[in-house]
C-alpha positions as CSV (number, residue, x, y, z in Angstrom):
1,M,153.6,126.8,132.8
2,T,152.7,128.1,129.3
3,V,153.8,125.7,126.6
4,A,155.1,127.3,123.4
5,K,152.9,126.6,120.4
6,V,154.5,124.4,117.7
7,A,153.8,125.2,114.1
8,M,152.0,122.6,112.1
9,Q,152.9,122.3,108.4
10,A,150.3,121.7,105.8
11,E,151.6,118.2,105.2
12,E,151.5,117.3,108.9
13,F,147.9,118.5,109.0
14,R,147.0,116.3,106.0
15,L,148.5,113.3,107.7
16,I,146.8,113.8,110.9
17,R,143.4,114.6,109.1
18,E,143.8,111.3,107.2
19,Y,144.5,109.3,110.3
20,V,141.5,110.8,112.2
21,A,139.3,110.1,109.1
22,E,140.4,106.5,108.8
23,A,140.2,105.8,112.6
24,A,136.8,107.4,113.3
25,G,135.4,108.9,110.2
26,L,135.7,112.4,111.6
27,V,136.4,115.3,109.3
28,L,139.0,118.0,110.4
29,E,138.0,120.9,108.3
30,E,140.4,123.1,106.3
31,G,141.2,126.1,108.3
32,K,141.5,124.3,111.6
33,Q,145.2,123.7,111.3
34,K,146.3,126.5,113.7
35,G,143.7,125.6,116.2
36,L,144.7,121.9,116.2
37,A,148.3,122.9,116.5
38,A,147.5,125.0,119.6
39,K,145.6,122.1,121.2
40,L,148.2,119.5,120.4
41,S,151.3,121.5,121.3
42,P,151.1,120.5,125.0
43,R,151.1,116.9,123.9
44,L,154.3,117.3,122.0
45,H,155.9,118.9,125.0
46,E,154.8,116.1,127.3
47,L,155.9,113.4,124.9
48,R,159.1,115.2,124.1
49,L,158.4,115.2,120.4
50,R,159.9,117.9,118.1
51,S,157.3,118.1,115.4
52,F,153.8,117.0,114.4
53,T,155.4,114.5,111.9
54,E,156.9,112.9,115.0
55,Y,153.5,113.0,116.7
56,Y,151.8,111.4,113.6
57,S,154.4,108.6,113.8
58,Y,153.7,108.3,117.6
59,L,149.9,107.9,116.8
60,K,150.6,105.3,114.1
61,F,153.3,103.1,115.6
62,S,154.0,103.8,119.2
63,P,153.1,101.2,121.9
64,G,151.3,104.1,123.6
65,R,149.2,104.9,120.5
66,S,145.9,103.7,121.9
67,A,146.2,105.8,125.0
68,E,147.2,108.8,122.8
69,W,144.2,108.3,120.6
70,Q,141.9,108.6,123.6
71,R,143.7,111.9,124.5
72,L,143.2,113.1,121.0
73,V,139.6,112.4,120.6
74,P,138.2,115.1,123.1
75,L,140.4,117.7,121.4
76,I,138.8,117.1,117.9
77,T,135.2,116.5,119.0
78,N,132.6,118.7,120.5
79,N,131.0,117.2,123.6
80,E,128.9,120.2,124.5
81,T,125.3,119.0,125.2
82,Y,122.5,119.4,127.8
83,F,119.4,117.8,129.1
84,F,116.3,117.9,126.9
85,R,118.1,119.1,123.8
86,E,116.0,119.7,120.8
87,S,112.8,119.4,122.7
88,A,110.5,119.2,119.6
89,Q,112.0,115.8,118.7
90,L,111.8,114.6,122.3
91,S,108.1,115.5,122.3
92,V,107.6,113.3,119.2
93,L,109.5,110.5,121.0
94,A,107.3,110.8,124.1
95,Q,103.9,111.5,122.5
96,E,104.1,109.5,119.3
97,V,106.9,107.0,119.1
98,L,106.9,105.4,122.5
99,P,103.0,104.9,122.5
100,A,103.3,103.4,119.0
101,L,106.0,101.0,120.0
102,K,104.2,100.0,123.1
103,E,101.0,99.2,121.2
104,S,102.8,97.2,118.4
105,K,104.9,95.3,120.9
106,L,102.0,94.3,123.1
107,A,100.1,93.2,120.0
108,R,103.0,90.8,119.5
109,G,103.1,89.7,123.0
110,E,106.5,91.4,123.7
111,R,107.5,93.6,126.6
112,S,111.0,94.7,125.8
113,L,112.3,98.1,124.7
114,R,115.9,98.8,123.4
115,I,117.1,102.4,122.9
116,L,120.6,103.5,121.6
117,S,122.1,106.8,122.3
118,A,124.8,106.8,119.6
119,G,127.5,109.5,120.2
120,C,126.1,109.8,123.8
121,S,128.9,112.2,125.0
122,S,128.6,112.8,128.8
123,G,125.2,111.1,129.1
124,E,122.7,113.9,129.1
125,E,120.6,112.4,126.3
126,A,120.5,108.9,127.8
127,Y,119.4,110.2,131.2
128,T,116.8,112.4,129.4
129,I,115.3,109.4,127.7
130,A,115.1,107.6,131.0
131,M,113.2,110.6,132.4
132,L,110.7,110.5,129.6
133,L,110.1,106.8,130.0
134,L,109.5,107.2,133.6
135,E,107.3,110.2,133.2
136,S,105.2,108.3,130.6
137,G,104.5,105.5,133.2
138,G,104.0,103.1,130.3
139,F,107.1,100.9,130.6
140,S,107.4,100.1,134.3
141,W,106.7,96.9,136.2
142,D,107.1,93.9,133.8
143,W,108.9,95.7,130.9
144,D,112.5,94.9,130.1
145,V,113.9,98.3,129.3
146,R,117.6,99.0,128.3
147,I,119.1,102.2,127.1
148,T,122.6,102.0,125.8
149,G,124.9,105.0,125.4
150,V,127.9,104.6,123.1
151,D,130.7,107.0,122.5
152,I,134.3,107.0,121.2
153,D,135.5,109.3,124.0
154,T,136.4,107.4,127.2
155,R,136.6,110.6,129.3
156,A,133.1,111.6,128.3
157,L,131.8,108.1,129.1
158,E,133.4,108.3,132.5
159,A,131.5,111.6,133.1
160,A,128.3,109.9,131.9
161,R,128.8,107.0,134.4
162,Q,129.4,109.4,137.2
163,G,126.2,111.4,136.3
164,V,127.3,114.6,137.9
165,Y,126.2,117.8,136.2
166,R,126.4,121.5,136.8
167,E,123.3,123.7,136.7
168,R,123.9,124.9,133.1
169,A,123.1,121.4,131.9
170,F,119.5,121.9,132.9
171,W,118.6,125.2,131.3
172,A,116.0,123.4,129.0
173,T,114.7,121.1,131.7
174,E,111.5,121.7,133.8
175,P,112.6,122.4,137.4
176,H,110.2,119.8,138.8
177,L,112.1,117.1,136.7
178,V,115.4,118.2,138.0
179,E,114.1,117.9,141.6
180,R,112.5,114.5,141.0
181,Y,115.4,112.8,139.2
182,L,118.5,114.5,140.6
183,K,119.8,115.4,144.0
184,R,121.8,118.5,144.8
185,Q,125.4,117.9,145.8
186,G,127.2,121.2,146.5
187,D,127.1,123.2,143.3
188,S,126.3,120.2,141.2
189,Y,123.5,117.6,140.6
190,V,123.8,113.9,140.7
191,V,121.4,111.6,138.9
192,R,119.4,109.3,141.2
193,D,119.5,105.6,140.9
194,I,116.0,105.4,139.4
195,L,117.5,107.0,136.3
196,R,120.6,104.7,136.3
197,K,118.6,101.4,136.4
198,W,118.0,101.1,132.7
199,I,121.2,102.7,131.4
200,S,124.6,101.3,130.4
201,F,127.5,103.2,128.7
202,K,130.0,101.6,126.4
203,Q,133.1,102.8,124.6
204,G,132.7,102.3,120.8
205,N,133.2,103.6,117.2
206,L,130.1,104.3,115.1
207,L,132.0,102.8,112.2
208,E,132.1,99.5,114.1
209,L,128.8,99.8,116.0
210,A,128.0,96.1,116.0
211,D,131.0,95.5,118.3
212,S,129.4,97.7,120.9
213,A,125.8,96.6,120.4
214,G,126.4,93.1,121.9
215,G,124.0,91.4,119.6
216,E,121.0,93.8,120.4
217,T,118.7,95.3,118.0
218,F,117.2,98.7,118.7
219,D,113.7,100.0,118.6
220,V,114.9,103.6,118.7
221,I,118.3,105.0,117.8
222,L,119.2,108.6,118.6
223,C,122.3,109.9,116.8
224,R,121.8,113.7,117.0
225,N,124.3,116.3,116.0
226,V,127.0,113.7,115.4
227,L,126.8,113.1,111.6
228,I,127.6,116.7,110.9
229,Y,131.3,115.9,111.8
230,F,131.4,113.1,109.1
231,A,132.0,113.1,105.4
232,D,129.1,111.8,103.2
233,Q,130.7,108.4,102.6
234,T,131.2,108.0,106.4
235,V,127.6,109.0,107.1
236,Q,126.5,106.3,104.7
237,R,128.6,103.7,106.6
238,V,127.2,104.8,110.0
239,V,123.6,104.8,108.8
240,D,124.2,101.4,107.3
241,N,125.3,100.2,110.7
242,F,122.1,101.6,112.2
243,D,120.1,99.9,109.5
244,A,121.8,96.5,110.4
245,L,120.7,97.0,114.0
246,Q,117.1,97.9,113.5
247,A,114.0,95.9,112.5
248,P,111.4,97.4,110.1
249,G,109.2,99.8,111.9
250,S,112.0,101.0,114.3
251,Y,112.8,104.7,114.5
252,L,115.9,106.8,114.0
253,F,116.4,110.3,115.3
254,L,119.0,112.7,113.8
255,G,119.9,116.3,114.6
256,H,117.7,119.0,113.2
257,S,120.4,120.0,110.7
258,E,121.1,116.4,109.6
259,S,119.3,114.5,106.8
260,L,119.2,111.1,105.2
261,S,118.0,112.5,101.8
262,R,121.3,111.8,100.1
263,T,122.5,108.7,101.9
264,Q,119.9,106.1,102.7
265,A,116.7,104.7,101.2
266,S,115.9,102.3,104.0
267,Y,114.3,104.9,106.2
268,L,111.1,106.8,105.6
269,P,111.0,110.5,106.9
270,L,108.1,111.3,109.2
271,R,107.3,114.9,109.6
272,F,105.9,116.5,112.8
273,P,105.6,120.1,113.9
274,G,109.2,121.3,114.4
275,A,110.8,117.9,113.9
276,I,111.6,115.2,111.3
277,I,112.4,111.7,112.4
278,Y,112.9,108.5,110.3
279,Q,111.2,105.1,110.4
280,K,112.8,102.0,108.9
281,R,110.8,100.8,105.9
282,E,108.8,97.6,106.0
């Protein structure tokens, strides 16, 4: 059944924008009012609400507000991703960062590696990292490796835990890696247990990242194509959270269109062909 669209007034859009910004730091851009109204009109119908003012009140004060927030998140975020996204950065991770970390850790008598995929969406990035580690052959046997994926969207996290992907998710992946690390299941692919062994997925807000980190500090944090949805002051808060979870010498990867030039002095930019990454200053 087609649900009639409900008009969203400018003041209603402002209220919902402020709520989303306060709750998650996400920016709903001007000009998105009609699109948001179209996405949320079915929710008004299901909740038997007459206006977006009532919907805003429901989000703020209803006993069902937590569940409704989880319904709203996928409507205002972009979870489109794929395996081996931004391959130039991943080459730097595999060829430069991981060997450097291994050397420095062995010199200190350590054999642990902690990697965070912040804003992990449906898990493609976390599983890609696991592939890179397995392909390197340098962190097997007696290494304690943990890859943590954190995202605010519980539905995306459930997809990540299931690890079932359609063929379009692998358009940037070498066929032999798909064959080695996934198994065909009908018209989909399922990640093999060898990829799952190091990975855990947690629901969390990047504004309150310490709550999801569980006391861990991370050698590598990847937060790629996430900060573009935040206002500058929110970016500062998120990067400050990264800073608190990393020791000097650790690495931070952002999306190719994202930069710390205006927000953070704790990280040193490292330039490689086709990629810029950041290292926490000593």
